[in-house]
Backbone as ProteinMPNN parsed JSONL, in Angstrom:
{"seq_chain_A": "XXXXXXXXXXXXXXXXXXXXXXXXXXXXXXXXXXXXXXXXXXXXXXXXXXXXXXXXXXXXXXXXXXXXXXXXXXXXXXXXXXXXXXXXXXXXXXXXXXXXXXXXXXXXXXXXXXXXXXXXXXXXXXXXX", "coords_chain_A": {"N_chain_A": [[38.122, 70.711, -37.486], [40.27, 72.918, -38.423], [42.753, 74.586, -36.545], [41.219, 75.054, -34.292], [40.901, 75.038, -30.764], [39.99, 73.014, -28.036], [37.78, 72.646, -25.206], [36.598, 70.943, -22.309], [34.479, 69.094, -20.034], [36.171, 67.91, -18.323], [39.62, 68.011, -17.324], [41.133, 66.519, -19.046], [40.913, 66.21, -22.462], [40.359, 63.888, -23.853], [38.98, 62.293, -21.96], [36.823, 64.022, -21.594], [35.58, 63.887, -24.118], [35.201, 61.08, -24.595], [34.121, 59.946, -22.23], [32.356, 61.845, -21.11], [31.18, 62.803, -23.348], [31.444, 65.234, -24.846], [32.906, 68.001, -26.461], [33.893, 71.39, -26.627], [34.542, 74.163, -28.627], [37.039, 76.554, -27.859], [37.094, 78.955, -29.098], [34.907, 81.419, -30.498], [32.691, 81.172, -33.306], [33.89, 82.336, -36.427], [32.149, 83.937, -37.872], [30.934, 85.826, -36.336], [28.645, 85.21, -34.944], [28.636, 84.359, -32.361], [28.582, 81.73, -31.706], [29.782, 78.481, -30.691], [31.742, 75.805, -31.889], [30.862, 72.446, -31.512], [31.46, 69.064, -30.462], [29.699, 66.177, -29.969], [28.344, 63.369, -28.184], [25.933, 61.215, -29.419], [24.689, 58.744, -29.192], [25.713, 55.438, -28.126], [28.833, 55.005, -29.659], [28.269, 56.863, -31.67], [28.73, 60.012, -32.913], [28.292, 63.533, -33.291], [28.356, 66.845, -34.721], [28.005, 70.38, -34.1], [26.787, 73.751, -33.652], [26.569, 76.127, -31.047], [25.532, 78.827, -28.992], [26.665, 80.597, -26.073], [24.758, 82.286, -25.018], [22.41, 81.09, -25.941], [22.544, 78.636, -24.579], [22.386, 79.564, -21.904], [19.862, 80.63, -22.106], [18.08, 78.512, -21.935], [17.721, 78.124, -19.226], [17.163, 80.616, -18.296], [14.72, 81.024, -19.311], [14.193, 81.846, -21.935], [14.3, 80.028, -23.933], [12.959, 76.753, -24.638], [12.099, 75.418, -22.036], [9.588, 75.402, -19.451], [8.76, 77.232, -16.421], [8.466, 75.378, -14.304], [9.901, 73.158, -15.258], [12.428, 74.319, -15.392], [12.951, 74.815, -12.674], [13.014, 72.176, -11.68], [15.231, 71.246, -13.109], [17.278, 72.915, -12.054], [17.256, 72.04, -9.425], [18.127, 69.442, -9.862], [20.798, 69.899, -10.732], [21.732, 71.197, -8.531], [21.965, 73.975, -8.089], [21.378, 77.559, -8.191], [19.849, 79.882, -10.534], [21.625, 82.063, -11.018], [24.112, 81.119, -10.093], [24.433, 78.825, -11.723], [24.471, 79.906, -14.353], [26.934, 81.066, -14.278], [28.75, 79.041, -14.55], [31.201, 77.174, -16.525], [30.988, 77.092, -20.116], [31.196, 74.426, -21.301], [30.464, 72.856, -19.027], [27.849, 73.761, -18.423], [26.513, 73.13, -20.817], [26.86, 70.362, -20.876], [25.354, 69.658, -18.584], [22.756, 70.4, -19.474], [22.436, 68.688, -21.717], [22.524, 66.187, -20.482], [20.29, 66.297, -18.777], [17.983, 67.214, -20.276], [18.281, 65.868, -22.661], [19.99, 64.963, -25.665], [18.742, 65.305, -28.202], [16.701, 67.134, -27.653], [18.102, 69.433, -27.069], [20.084, 69.792, -29.078], [18.755, 69.117, -31.38], [17.806, 67.269, -34.347], [19.982, 64.6, -35.203], [22.673, 63.796, -37.351], [24.379, 61.792, -37.008], [27.167, 61.614, -37.716], [29.711, 60.444, -37.355], [31.859, 57.839, -36.044], [33.039, 56.783, -32.77], [35.789, 56.298, -33.005], [36.39, 57.788, -35.338], [35.72, 60.385, -34.436], [37.562, 60.683, -32.364], [40.01, 60.516, -33.766], [39.747, 62.731, -35.451], [39.346, 64.987, -33.759], [40.895, 64.793, -31.447], [43.493, 64.335, -32.111], [46.523, 65.855, -32.151], [48.69, 66.312, -33.747], [48.485, 67.362, -36.4]], "CA_chain_A": [[38.167, 72.128, -37.744], [41.666, 73.302, -38.267], [43.048, 75.754, -35.741], [40.393, 75.158, -33.096], [41.275, 74.35, -29.537], [38.77, 72.587, -27.365], [37.683, 72.503, -23.767], [35.581, 69.96, -21.957], [34.07, 69.074, -18.635], [37.3, 67.336, -17.599], [40.891, 68.569, -17.778], [41.549, 65.682, -20.171], [39.978, 66.274, -23.577], [39.969, 62.519, -24.181], [37.923, 61.919, -21.016], [35.67, 64.866, -21.9], [34.89, 63.378, -25.299], [34.829, 59.667, -24.555], [33.315, 59.603, -21.058], [31.285, 62.814, -20.92], [30.537, 62.969, -24.643], [31.325, 66.617, -25.281], [34.0, 68.956, -26.612], [33.414, 72.707, -27.036], [35.661, 75.003, -29.06], [37.294, 77.724, -27.019], [36.877, 80.132, -29.938], [33.6, 81.61, -31.113], [32.707, 81.063, -34.766], [34.433, 83.546, -37.049], [31.101, 84.738, -38.518], [30.423, 86.808, -35.388], [27.362, 84.764, -34.394], [28.792, 84.03, -30.945], [28.443, 80.295, -31.489], [30.962, 77.648, -30.531], [31.672, 74.497, -32.533], [30.873, 71.386, -30.503], [31.432, 67.651, -30.832], [28.938, 65.563, -28.89], [27.931, 61.97, -28.307], [24.495, 61.089, -29.622], [24.383, 57.431, -28.633], [26.976, 54.691, -28.146], [29.618, 54.978, -30.891], [27.764, 57.806, -32.67], [29.052, 61.388, -32.555], [27.882, 64.538, -34.257], [28.898, 68.176, -34.471], [27.045, 71.457, -34.253], [27.168, 75.056, -33.126], [25.644, 76.66, -30.043], [26.082, 80.006, -28.314], [26.49, 80.611, -24.626], [23.473, 82.932, -24.708], [21.37, 80.079, -26.158], [22.636, 77.701, -23.454], [21.818, 80.248, -20.738], [18.452, 80.859, -22.369], [17.271, 77.383, -21.483], [17.439, 78.264, -17.805], [16.613, 81.953, -18.061], [13.353, 81.003, -19.792], [14.01, 82.356, -23.295], [14.189, 78.864, -24.815], [11.748, 75.95, -24.449], [11.551, 74.942, -20.75], [8.704, 76.233, -18.641], [9.337, 77.515, -15.108], [8.527, 74.147, -13.512], [11.036, 72.382, -15.787], [13.653, 75.013, -14.999], [13.157, 74.569, -11.244], [13.433, 70.776, -11.529], [16.597, 71.169, -13.611], [18.168, 73.552, -11.076], [17.33, 71.113, -8.299], [18.957, 68.335, -10.347], [22.213, 70.292, -10.753], [22.087, 71.729, -7.224], [22.411, 75.368, -8.213], [20.356, 78.516, -8.581], [20.088, 80.404, -11.887], [22.817, 82.915, -11.059], [25.297, 80.261, -9.956], [24.553, 77.944, -12.883], [24.876, 80.662, -15.542], [28.345, 81.401, -14.122], [29.592, 77.869, -14.849], [31.822, 77.178, -17.852], [30.107, 76.661, -21.197], [31.1, 72.962, -21.393], [29.725, 72.316, -17.882], [26.428, 74.075, -18.591], [25.99, 72.359, -21.941], [26.799, 68.968, -20.435], [24.186, 69.542, -17.706], [21.544, 70.441, -20.297], [22.352, 67.481, -22.533], [22.209, 65.073, -19.598], [18.954, 66.413, -18.191], [16.916, 67.344, -21.269], [18.521, 64.962, -23.783], [20.721, 65.516, -26.807], [17.851, 65.714, -29.292], [15.957, 68.322, -27.246], [18.992, 70.599, -27.057], [20.795, 69.954, -30.351], [17.888, 68.808, -32.519], [18.071, 66.012, -35.049], [21.391, 64.286, -35.404], [23.006, 63.078, -38.575], [25.254, 60.694, -36.615], [28.136, 61.68, -38.799], [30.986, 59.75, -37.168], [32.017, 56.881, -34.959], [33.952, 57.219, -31.712], [37.141, 56.277, -33.569], [36.525, 58.936, -36.24], [35.713, 61.6, -33.62], [38.841, 60.731, -31.66], [41.062, 60.837, -34.74], [39.531, 64.058, -36.022], [39.356, 66.105, -32.808], [41.855, 64.632, -30.349], [44.836, 64.229, -32.654], [47.1, 67.2, -32.141], [49.88, 66.422, -34.605], [48.082, 67.58, -37.799]], "C_chain_A": [[39.57, 72.607, -37.409], [41.802, 74.58, -37.453], [42.201, 75.91, -34.488], [41.053, 74.451, -31.928], [39.992, 74.102, -28.775], [38.922, 72.613, -25.862], [36.567, 71.507, -23.493], [35.228, 70.062, -20.494], [35.147, 68.485, -17.741], [38.568, 67.999, -18.124], [41.446, 67.797, -18.969], [40.503, 65.767, -21.273], [39.502, 64.885, -23.979], [38.838, 62.049, -23.257], [36.664, 62.738, -21.298], [34.882, 64.317, -23.082], [34.361, 61.964, -25.09], [33.971, 59.273, -23.358], [32.14, 60.555, -20.84], [30.583, 63.177, -22.222], [30.444, 64.382, -25.171], [32.679, 67.318, -25.351], [33.404, 70.256, -27.126], [34.624, 73.533, -27.452], [35.806, 76.185, -28.112], [36.981, 79.008, -27.782], [35.422, 80.188, -30.417], [33.766, 81.52, -32.623], [33.125, 82.394, -35.37], [33.373, 84.423, -37.707], [30.478, 85.772, -37.586], [29.107, 86.432, -34.736], [27.424, 84.463, -32.899], [28.669, 82.544, -30.659], [29.797, 79.624, -31.361], [30.707, 76.329, -31.256], [31.73, 73.441, -31.434], [30.875, 70.012, -31.171], [30.74, 66.953, -29.678], [28.521, 64.143, -29.239], [26.416, 61.901, -28.384], [23.975, 59.808, -28.975], [25.665, 56.627, -28.703], [27.572, 54.603, -29.554], [29.063, 55.858, -32.009], [27.988, 59.227, -32.139], [28.594, 62.317, -33.664], [28.538, 65.863, -33.875], [27.784, 69.2, -34.652], [27.623, 72.755, -33.735], [26.114, 75.493, -32.118], [26.323, 77.842, -29.356], [25.852, 79.891, -26.812], [25.17, 81.275, -24.257], [22.315, 81.961, -24.936], [21.355, 79.077, -25.006], [22.021, 78.328, -22.207], [20.311, 80.44, -20.885], [17.555, 79.72, -21.942], [16.859, 77.54, -20.025], [16.882, 79.64, -17.458], [15.216, 82.091, -18.648], [13.13, 81.532, -21.191], [13.992, 81.239, -24.337], [13.013, 78.022, -24.341], [11.268, 75.624, -23.037], [10.601, 75.944, -20.097], [9.333, 76.373, -17.254], [9.455, 76.26, -14.246], [9.701, 73.269, -13.96], [12.366, 72.997, -15.367], [13.958, 74.739, -13.528], [13.602, 73.131, -10.98], [14.867, 70.6, -12.002], [17.583, 71.747, -12.592], [18.313, 72.695, -9.825], [18.241, 69.935, -8.644], [20.449, 68.683, -10.299], [22.668, 70.904, -9.433], [22.596, 73.151, -7.257], [21.202, 76.256, -8.461], [20.731, 79.074, -9.954], [21.4, 81.178, -11.985], [24.097, 82.076, -10.981], [25.504, 79.444, -11.218], [25.012, 78.705, -14.128], [26.335, 81.113, -15.454], [29.292, 80.242, -14.388], [30.201, 78.0, -16.24], [30.824, 76.675, -18.888], [30.051, 75.137, -21.321], [30.299, 72.341, -20.236], [28.228, 72.552, -18.03], [25.815, 73.232, -19.705], [25.875, 70.885, -21.58], [25.586, 68.741, -19.53], [22.897, 69.489, -18.522], [21.36, 69.163, -21.104], [21.966, 66.277, -21.69], [20.76, 65.121, -19.115], [17.843, 66.391, -19.249], [17.078, 66.402, -22.462], [19.135, 65.673, -24.973], [19.77, 66.052, -27.872], [17.026, 66.95, -28.937], [16.811, 69.577, -27.261], [19.609, 70.845, -28.432], [19.928, 69.668, -31.579], [18.259, 67.477, -33.144], [19.554, 65.839, -35.29], [21.559, 63.528, -36.715], [23.946, 61.915, -38.282], [26.424, 60.544, -37.559], [29.442, 60.932, -38.562], [30.938, 58.794, -35.989], [32.932, 57.476, -33.903], [35.383, 57.291, -32.241], [37.365, 57.481, -34.476], [36.566, 60.248, -35.46], [37.044, 61.782, -32.903], [39.971, 61.136, -32.614], [40.955, 62.268, -35.24], [39.755, 65.179, -35.013], [40.317, 65.977, -31.642], [43.285, 64.493, -30.838], [45.408, 65.633, -32.792], [48.268, 67.372, -33.096], [49.5, 66.555, -36.079], [48.931, 68.645, -38.415]], "O_chain_A": [[39.971, 72.679, -36.248], [41.055, 75.538, -37.652], [42.447, 76.819, -33.695], [41.68, 73.403, -32.085], [39.037, 74.874, -28.857], [40.028, 72.603, -25.322], [35.708, 71.263, -24.34], [35.629, 70.999, -19.804], [35.04, 68.558, -16.517], [38.587, 68.494, -19.251], [42.15, 68.363, -19.805], [39.339, 65.435, -21.052], [38.358, 64.723, -24.403], [37.855, 61.473, -23.722], [35.556, 62.204, -21.246], [33.652, 64.285, -23.05], [33.198, 61.686, -25.381], [33.166, 58.348, -23.465], [31.057, 60.13, -20.436], [29.514, 63.787, -22.206], [29.487, 64.719, -25.867], [33.487, 67.239, -24.426], [32.508, 70.235, -27.969], [35.615, 73.602, -26.725], [34.819, 76.739, -27.629], [36.643, 80.028, -27.18], [34.797, 79.165, -30.698], [34.851, 81.761, -33.153], [32.751, 83.456, -34.871], [33.673, 85.56, -38.071], [29.589, 86.518, -37.998], [28.509, 87.253, -34.041], [26.39, 84.329, -32.245], [28.651, 82.135, -29.498], [30.812, 80.12, -31.849], [29.594, 75.804, -31.236], [32.555, 73.534, -30.526], [30.368, 69.829, -32.277], [31.144, 67.114, -28.526], [28.367, 63.775, -30.403], [25.707, 62.447, -27.54], [22.947, 59.809, -28.298], [26.637, 57.097, -29.296], [26.91, 54.186, -30.504], [29.358, 55.62, -33.179], [27.504, 59.591, -31.067], [28.52, 61.927, -34.829], [29.189, 65.975, -32.836], [26.758, 68.923, -35.274], [28.81, 72.84, -33.419], [24.92, 75.259, -32.308], [27.54, 77.849, -29.167], [24.959, 79.178, -26.354], [24.527, 80.874, -23.287], [21.332, 82.003, -24.198], [20.289, 78.709, -24.512], [21.219, 77.69, -21.526], [19.576, 80.413, -19.898], [16.387, 79.938, -21.62], [15.765, 77.129, -19.638], [16.207, 79.805, -16.441], [14.585, 83.139, -18.509], [11.98, 81.661, -21.613], [13.698, 81.49, -25.506], [12.127, 78.562, -23.679], [10.053, 75.556, -22.854], [10.789, 77.158, -20.181], [10.323, 75.708, -16.948], [10.443, 76.096, -13.53], [10.41, 72.705, -13.126], [13.312, 72.285, -15.029], [15.104, 74.46, -13.175], [14.475, 72.897, -10.145], [15.642, 69.882, -11.37], [18.609, 71.132, -12.304], [19.391, 72.639, -9.234], [19.031, 69.489, -7.812], [21.267, 67.865, -9.878], [23.865, 71.112, -9.232], [23.539, 73.501, -6.548], [20.145, 75.788, -8.883], [21.804, 78.774, -10.476], [22.184, 80.979, -12.912], [25.047, 82.312, -11.727], [26.62, 79.37, -11.734], [25.85, 78.208, -14.88], [26.913, 81.507, -16.467], [30.507, 80.434, -14.445], [29.772, 78.834, -17.037], [29.915, 75.914, -18.559], [28.956, 74.588, -21.437], [29.538, 71.398, -20.451], [27.428, 71.647, -17.791], [24.723, 72.685, -19.547], [24.896, 70.231, -21.941], [24.87, 67.751, -19.686], [22.045, 68.633, -18.287], [20.259, 68.618, -21.17], [21.174, 65.44, -22.122], [20.088, 64.092, -19.056], [16.879, 65.635, -19.126], [16.118, 66.163, -23.194], [18.835, 66.835, -25.248], [19.982, 67.148, -28.39], [16.683, 67.734, -29.822], [16.288, 70.676, -27.447], [19.651, 71.984, -28.898], [20.34, 69.955, -32.703], [18.947, 66.66, -32.531], [20.281, 66.799, -35.545], [20.707, 62.738, -37.12], [24.28, 61.14, -39.179], [26.645, 59.478, -38.133], [30.227, 60.793, -39.5], [30.114, 58.914, -35.082], [33.528, 58.535, -34.105], [36.105, 58.245, -31.953], [38.409, 58.128, -34.4], [37.36, 61.131, -35.784], [37.585, 62.886, -32.84], [40.785, 62.001, -32.29], [41.969, 62.939, -35.43], [40.301, 66.223, -35.371], [40.537, 66.947, -30.916], [44.21, 64.533, -30.027], [44.836, 66.487, -33.47], [48.785, 68.48, -33.238], [50.129, 65.925, -36.93], [48.751, 68.977, -39.586]]}, "name": "protein", "num_of_chains": 1, "seq": "XXXXXXXXXXXXXXXXXXXXXXXXXXXXXXXXXXXXXXXXXXXXXXXXXXXXXXXXXXXXXXXXXXXXXXXXXXXXXXXXXXXXXXXXXXXXXXXXXXXXXXXXXXXXXXXXXXXXXXXXXXXXXXXXX"}
């Protein structure tokens, strides 16, 4: 996506993508939906892309998305935070927590597995385009 800058769970975008499996655009989608473009690891050597909003990410823990209260409490125990603290984390950190705990398919839905690690790296980590 031309013109996008990314952020991740690590200061290094390469480590964020290749070790943590996630890049999140710093910019919201231009359509005004509030969504961010993301690149995420589905399984070894398979990456996909999608869009997600911060309000949707927060909704998983605030109870407006699928988890029940018991699941939310177990998740918060897993990450070692309460709701208020966790919702204050950066979008990449929150999304990474959700993907790790609930699984990529439960958060992002079906994957088309559209690219390999090499393709993802070339497409989203190359800055000299």
